[in-house]
C-alpha positions in Angstrom: 63.1 122.4 82.7 65.9 124.6 84.3 65.8 126.8 87.2 68.2 129.1 88.6 69.6 129.4 92.0 69.4 132.4 94.4 72.3 131.4 96.6 71.3 134.0 99.0 67.9 132.8 99.2 68.1 128.6 98.2 71.4 127.7 99.9 70.6 127.0 103.4 73.7 125.2 104.9 77.1 125.3 103.0 79.7 123.4 105.8 82.2 121.0 106.0 83.3 118.3 108.4 86.4 115.9 108.8 86.6 112.5 110.4 89.2 110.6 111.4 89.1 106.6 111.9 92.2 104.7 113.4 93.2 101.5 111.2 95.6 98.6 111.3 96.7 97.1 108.2 98.9 93.5 108.6 100.2 93.9 105.3 99.8 90.9 102.7 98.0 90.2 99.3 94.5 91.5 100.8 91.6 93.6 100.1 92.7 96.4 102.5 96.3 96.7 101.9 99.0 95.1 99.4 102.8 94.6 100.2 105.1 93.8 97.3 109.0 94.3 96.2 110.2 95.1 92.7 113.5 96.0 91.1 115.0 97.9 88.5 116.8 95.0 87.2 115.0 91.9 88.6 116.5 88.4 88.5 112.6 87.1 88.5 109.6 88.2 87.3 106.3 89.9 88.8 104.1 87.2 89.0 100.3 87.9 89.0 99.7 84.5 89.2 101.1 81.0 87.7 100.4 77.6 86.8 100.9 76.4 90.4 98.1 78.6 91.2 95.9 77.4 88.4 96.4 79.7 85.8 98.0 78.1 83.0 98.0 81.4 80.8 98.8 84.0 83.6 101.2 86.8 82.5 104.9 86.9 83.9 105.8 90.7 84.1 109.1 92.1 84.5 109.4 94.0 87.6 111.5 96.7 85.9 107.8 97.7 84.2 106.5 98.1 87.8 109.5 99.9 89.3 109.3 102.6 86.2 105.8 103.1 86.7 106.5 103.9 90.4 109.3 106.0 89.7 107.5 107.9 86.8 104.6 108.8 88.9 106.1 109.3 92.4 109.8 110.9 91.2 108.7 112.3 87.8 111.9 114.4 88.1 114.2 112.0 89.1 115.8 108.9 86.7 114.9 106.5 88.9 113.7 105.8 92.5 116.2 107.8 94.8 117.3 106.2 98.0 115.8 108.0 101.0 118.8 108.1 103.1 121.0 109.0 100.4 119.1 111.0 97.5 122.4 111.0 95.3 122.0 107.3 94.7 119.3 105.1 93.1 117.4 102.5 95.2 118.0 99.2 93.0 114.7 97.9 94.7 111.6 99.2 97.1 109.2 97.7 99.2 105.8 98.9 98.8 103.0 99.2 101.3 99.6 100.1 99.3 96.4 101.1 101.3 93.4 100.3 99.4 91.2 103.3 98.4 88.1 102.0 100.4 90.2 101.7 103.5 92.2 105.0 102.8 89.2 107.1 102.4 90.7 110.5 101.5 94.0 110.2 102.8 96.3 109.0 105.4 96.7 111.6 108.0 100.3 112.8 108.4 102.2 112.2 111.5 99.8 109.2 112.3 101.8 106.2 111.5 103.5 103.7 113.4 104.9 100.8 111.5 106.1 97.6 112.7 108.4 95.5 110.6 109.7 91.9 111.9 112.0 89.4 110.5 111.4 85.7 110.4 111.4 84.3 114.0 111.3 87.6 115.6 109.0 88.7 118.2 106.8 91.5 118.3 108.8 93.4 121.0 111.9 93.0 118.8 110.2 94.7 115.9 111.6 97.5 113.8 109.5 100.5 114.4 109.1 103.4 112.1 106.9 106.8 112.4 106.5 109.3 109.9 107.2 113.2 109.9 106.1 115.5 107.0 109.1 116.0 104.7 110.7 119.3 104.4 112.6 118.6 101.2 111.9 118.5 97.8 112.2 114.7 97.1 109.0 114.6 94.9 107.1 117.2 93.2 103.9 115.3 95.1 102.6 117.2 98.2 102.2 116.4 101.1 104.9 113.6 101.6 106.3 112.2 104.6 109.5 110.6 105.8 109.5 107.4 107.2 112.0 107.3 110.0 112.8 105.5 113.3 110.7 106.1 116.4 110.0 109.5 117.2 112.0 109.7 120.2 115.0 109.1 118.2 113.7 110.4 114.8 115.8 113.6 114.4 118.7 111.4 113.4 119.1 110.6 109.5 117.8 107.0 109.7 115.2 108.0 107.0 114.2 104.4 105.7 111.0 105.7 103.2 108.5 108.0 102.1 104.8 108.4 102.7 102.5 109.5 100.1 99.4 110.4 102.1 96.9 111.3 99.6 97.7 107.8 97.7 98.0 105.7 100.6 101.3 104.5 99.8 104.5 103.8 102.1 107.6 103.2 100.2 110.6 101.8 102.0 113.5 103.0 99.6 116.3 103.3 102.2 119.0 101.6 104.3 117.9 101.4 107.9 121.9 101.5 109.3 121.2 101.3 112.8 119.3 98.0 112.4 121.4 96.7 109.8 118.4 96.2 107.3 118.6 97.5 103.6 114.9 97.7 102.3 116.2 98.4 98.9 117.8 94.8 98.3 116.3 91.4 98.7 116.8 89.7 101.6 118.0 86.0 102.1 115.5 83.7 100.5 113.1 86.4 99.1 112.2 86.7 95.6 111.3 89.9 93.6 107.7 89.1 92.8 104.7 87.6 94.6 101.6 85.7 94.2 98.1 86.5 95.1 98.1 83.3 97.4 101.6 83.8 99.1 103.7 87.0 99.5 107.0 85.7 98.5 108.4 89.4 98.3 108.4 89.8 101.9 108.8 86.0 102.8 111.3 87.2 105.6 109.3 90.5 106.5 106.0 91.1 108.2 104.8 94.6 108.1 102.0 95.7 110.2 100.8 99.5 110.2 99.0 101.6 112.7 97.8 104.8 111.1 94.7 107.2 111.0 92.7 108.0 108.0 91.0 111.3 107.1 87.5 111.9 105.5 86.6 115.2 104.2 82.7 115.6 103.7 81.2 118.9 102.4 77.5 119.3 103.2 75.0 121.5 101.3 71.4 122.1 101.6 69.5 123.3 98.6 65.8 124.6 98.4 64.4 124.1 94.7 61.2 126.3 94.3 58.5 125.4 91.9 56.0 127.9 90.9 52.7 127.7 89.8 53.4 128.5 86.2 56.5 125.9 86.1 57.1 122.3 85.4 53.5 122.0 84.3 54.4 120.4 80.9 56.9 117.3 80.3 59.6 116.5 77.6 58.2 113.0 77.7 57.4 111.8 74.2 54.1 110.7 75.4 52.7 114.5 75.9 53.0 114.6 72.1 52.0 113.4 68.7 54.3 112.0 66.0 54.8 115.5 64.6 55.9 116.8 68.1 52.6 118.8 68.8 51.4 118.5 72.5 48.1 117.2 72.5 45.2 119.3 73.0 43.8 117.6 76.3 47.0 118.4 77.6 47.2 122.1 76.7 44.6 123.7 79.1 45.4 122.4 82.8 48.0 119.5 82.4 49.2 117.7 84.9 53.0 116.3 85.7 54.3 114.4 88.2 57.9 115.2 89.7 60.0 112.4 90.0 63.7 113.5 89.8 65.7 116.6 90.4 68.9 117.3 88.8 71.7 119.8 90.2 73.6 121.7 87.2 76.4 123.8 86.9 76.7 127.0 84.7 77.7 124.7 81.9 74.7 122.7 81.8 76.8 119.8 83.3 74.6 117.3 85.7 76.6 117.4 89.0 73.7 115.5 91.1 70.5 114.0 90.9 67.9 113.5 93.7 65.0 111.2 93.5 61.7 112.4 94.5 59.8 109.9 97.0 56.9 110.0 96.7 56.2 111.7 93.6 54.7 115.1 93.4 51.6 115.8 91.5 52.0 119.3 89.9 49.7 121.7 87.7 48.8 125.2 87.3 47.0 125.5 90.8 50.0 124.0 92.9 53.5 125.0 94.0 56.3 122.9 95.4 59.4 123.4 97.3 61.8 120.7 97.5 65.1 120.7 99.9 67.9 118.7 98.7 70.8 117.3 101.1 73.9 117.0 99.1 77.0 115.3 100.7 80.4 115.0 98.9 
């Protein structure tokens, strides 16, 4: 049975909240974050797994397919992935830090990223440090995006080493850090262009740790559903009728129903949310009921 809401009468609360959470991701092939390197014209394949890891039938996929997917999604108006420090040039390879959706929540908070990149043998105090600033150019049609730069104390230089796609939890290193002599668009010595699930060979000589904040936006509404004495006293349950579809005679006088579930629908009749009633509520012509539904989304 459908009821129409009077939002002036039935909507008690309609507000929203924003929560921030501090996060640290030590990038690897893990449940919370993923790091990898792909090339437009690779010399090695992008191995999801292989025989050495116990999968004799694993697929070997060219990184070109992965590179083209990244280019088509994040830079649809470009012919490839542009270099972040020289947008007139195409990056032959890119390094990706991908934050999983459960960790990401709604998005990365702009301006909250501090990324530490270490080469093999380097101490933490000697790591390359990058922060993010909201981008002012139109490098991508997606919005908002940020620029990965050197430490904020020197961030006004042209040392842009990558792009952040806040809503997608993706940090893309696709530039040349000239001040530190490291080019994130090329393979480093000893590095391969693919990775296995149990060893991140793509970043064999790079270790990346990222501190950032995530944001979660929650909208809260409280709705009152009124069921008056002449409403919800019959059911569409097949047990209410006989084989011909007629309601049994002993249920036509003063029948009794039990309300177990309440659905919230839009104007098109599409169900948006379902609330379960516990315990169930008995309903007949001699009773009325009011339900308060808390909805968070």
